[in-house]
C-alpha positions in Angstrom: 93.0 123.6 32.0 90.3 125.7 31.0 86.6 125.0 31.9 84.2 125.0 29.3 80.5 125.9 29.3 77.8 125.8 26.4 75.1 128.7 26.6 72.3 127.0 24.4 70.2 129.6 22.6 66.5 128.8 21.1 64.3 131.7 19.8 61.9 133.4 22.6 64.8 133.0 25.2 64.8 135.4 27.8 67.7 137.7 27.3 69.2 138.7 30.4 69.6 134.8 31.3 71.5 134.3 28.4 73.8 137.3 28.1 74.4 137.4 32.3 76.0 133.9 32.5 78.1 134.5 29.5 79.6 137.7 30.5 80.1 136.5 34.1 81.9 133.6 33.1 84.0 134.9 30.7 84.9 137.5 33.0 86.3 134.7 34.8 88.1 133.0 32.3 86.0 130.5 31.4 85.5 129.5 27.8 81.8 130.2 26.8 80.3 128.9 23.5 76.9 130.4 22.8 75.5 127.8 20.4 71.6 127.9 18.9 69.3 125.4 17.8 68.6 127.3 14.8 70.1 130.0 13.0 73.2 132.0 14.2 70.5 134.9 15.0 68.5 134.4 18.1 65.9 136.5 18.5 65.1 136.9 22.3 61.5 137.0 24.4 62.0 141.1 24.4 63.1 141.4 21.0 66.8 141.7 21.6 68.7 139.6 19.0 72.1 137.9 20.0 74.5 136.0 17.1 75.3 132.9 18.4 79.0 131.6 18.3 77.6 128.5 16.1 74.6 126.1 16.1 74.0 122.8 17.8 74.1 121.1 14.7 77.2 122.5 13.6 78.8 120.9 16.9 77.2 117.5 16.2 78.3 117.8 12.7 82.1 118.4 13.9 81.6 115.6 16.5 81.8 118.2 19.4 78.4 117.8 20.8 79.0 115.6 23.7 80.0 115.5 27.2 83.8 115.2 26.7 84.1 118.8 25.5 81.9 120.7 28.2 81.8 121.1 31.8 78.6 122.8 31.9 75.3 123.3 29.5 73.1 126.3 30.4 69.9 127.0 29.8 68.5 130.4 29.4 64.6 130.6 30.0 62.0 132.8 28.6 59.2 132.0 27.0 58.8 130.2 24.0 62.2 129.8 24.6 62.3 127.3 27.4 59.5 125.4 25.1 61.8 125.4 21.8 65.1 124.2 23.5 62.6 121.1 25.0 61.4 120.4 21.7 65.1 119.9 20.5 66.1 116.4 20.1 70.0 117.2 20.3 69.0 120.0 23.2 67.5 116.6 25.0 70.7 114.6 24.1 73.3 116.9 25.0 71.7 117.1 28.2 71.2 114.0 29.0 74.2 113.1 28.3 76.1 115.7 30.7 74.0 114.7 33.7 75.1 111.0 32.9 78.8 112.1 32.5 78.5 114.0 35.8 78.9 117.4 34.3 77.0 120.6 35.5 73.5 121.5 34.0 72.4 124.6 34.7 68.8 126.2 34.0 67.1 129.3 35.1 63.4 130.4 35.1 61.4 127.9 33.1 63.8 125.8 31.5 63.9 123.6 35.1 60.7 122.8 34.7 60.4 122.6 31.1 63.5 121.1 30.1 64.8 119.5 32.7 62.0 117.7 34.5 60.4 115.8 31.1 63.8 114.5 30.9 63.5 113.2 34.2 67.0 115.8 35.6 64.9 116.5 38.3 63.7 113.4 40.4 64.9 113.5 43.6 66.8 116.7 43.0 66.3 120.1 45.2 65.4 122.7 42.7 63.8 125.9 41.8 62.2 127.8 38.9 59.8 130.7 37.7 57.4 130.7 40.6 54.1 128.3 39.2 56.3 126.5 36.8 57.4 123.8 39.7 53.8 122.4 39.4 54.9 121.0 36.0 57.7 118.4 37.7 57.0 115.3 39.1 59.2 113.7 41.9 61.6 117.2 42.5 62.1 118.6 45.3 60.9 122.4 44.6 62.2 125.2 46.8 61.7 128.9 46.6 65.2 129.8 47.2 66.7 132.1 44.5 69.8 129.7 43.8 69.4 126.1 43.9 72.9 123.6 43.8 71.9 120.1 44.1 75.8 118.0 43.3 76.4 114.5 42.8 79.8 112.5 44.1 80.8 113.0 40.5 81.5 116.6 40.8 78.8 117.7 38.8 75.4 118.5 39.5 72.0 120.5 38.7 72.2 124.4 39.3 69.0 125.8 38.8 67.6 129.3 39.8 64.2 131.4 39.8 64.6 134.2 37.1 65.8 137.2 35.1 66.0 139.0 38.5 68.5 136.3 39.8 70.8 135.8 36.7 73.8 137.4 38.2 73.3 135.1 41.2 73.2 132.0 39.0 76.1 133.3 36.6 78.1 133.6 40.2 77.0 130.0 41.5 78.2 128.4 37.8 81.6 130.3 38.6 82.0 128.6 42.0 81.3 125.2 41.2 83.2 124.8 38.2 86.3 127.6 39.2 85.8 127.8 43.2 83.3 130.3 45.1 86.3 132.4 45.7 86.8 133.1 42.1 82.8 133.6 42.0 82.8 136.3 44.9 85.7 138.0 42.6 82.8 138.4 39.6 80.6 139.5 42.0 82.5 142.3 43.4 83.9 143.4 39.9 80.5 143.5 38.6 78.9 145.5 41.9 76.4 142.6 42.7 
């Protein structure tokens, strides 16, 4: 059965942190949907516009925005992208449902602190994020590791990463959890990571 991941895009997202996971996961055979919380054309923090596959609103209207449809949700960072994700009620609802269902919630850069922290999803969890952003998180266990996987007994959990320079490792870690470490390593070798 093909694994499915959804990458949520908001204006001001960090381009490398979105495109790298989309690319690497697709290379591994994971079905990836890029969903925007606004219009289909989403402008990144560096002025690069990416076309989403559809909007999160479309998925909600089609009844496909629930945890039953996805194995992982991926949140790029960037400013104000992470703030825009945090301000979206539909985003918060999907992430909370995914976590409750034991799916993978993956966030990089500012998004662990700005999006996951306020939802209470880092409470008691080991995590990482962009340097300095950890101060916004209460009750989490911050570490300066490049990638942190804090899994749970249901087979899912939280995967966090530090920033654009760790996007490749972040994507490989997600592949490792959704498929296998061997598949993650295969993609890492393929792209010369």
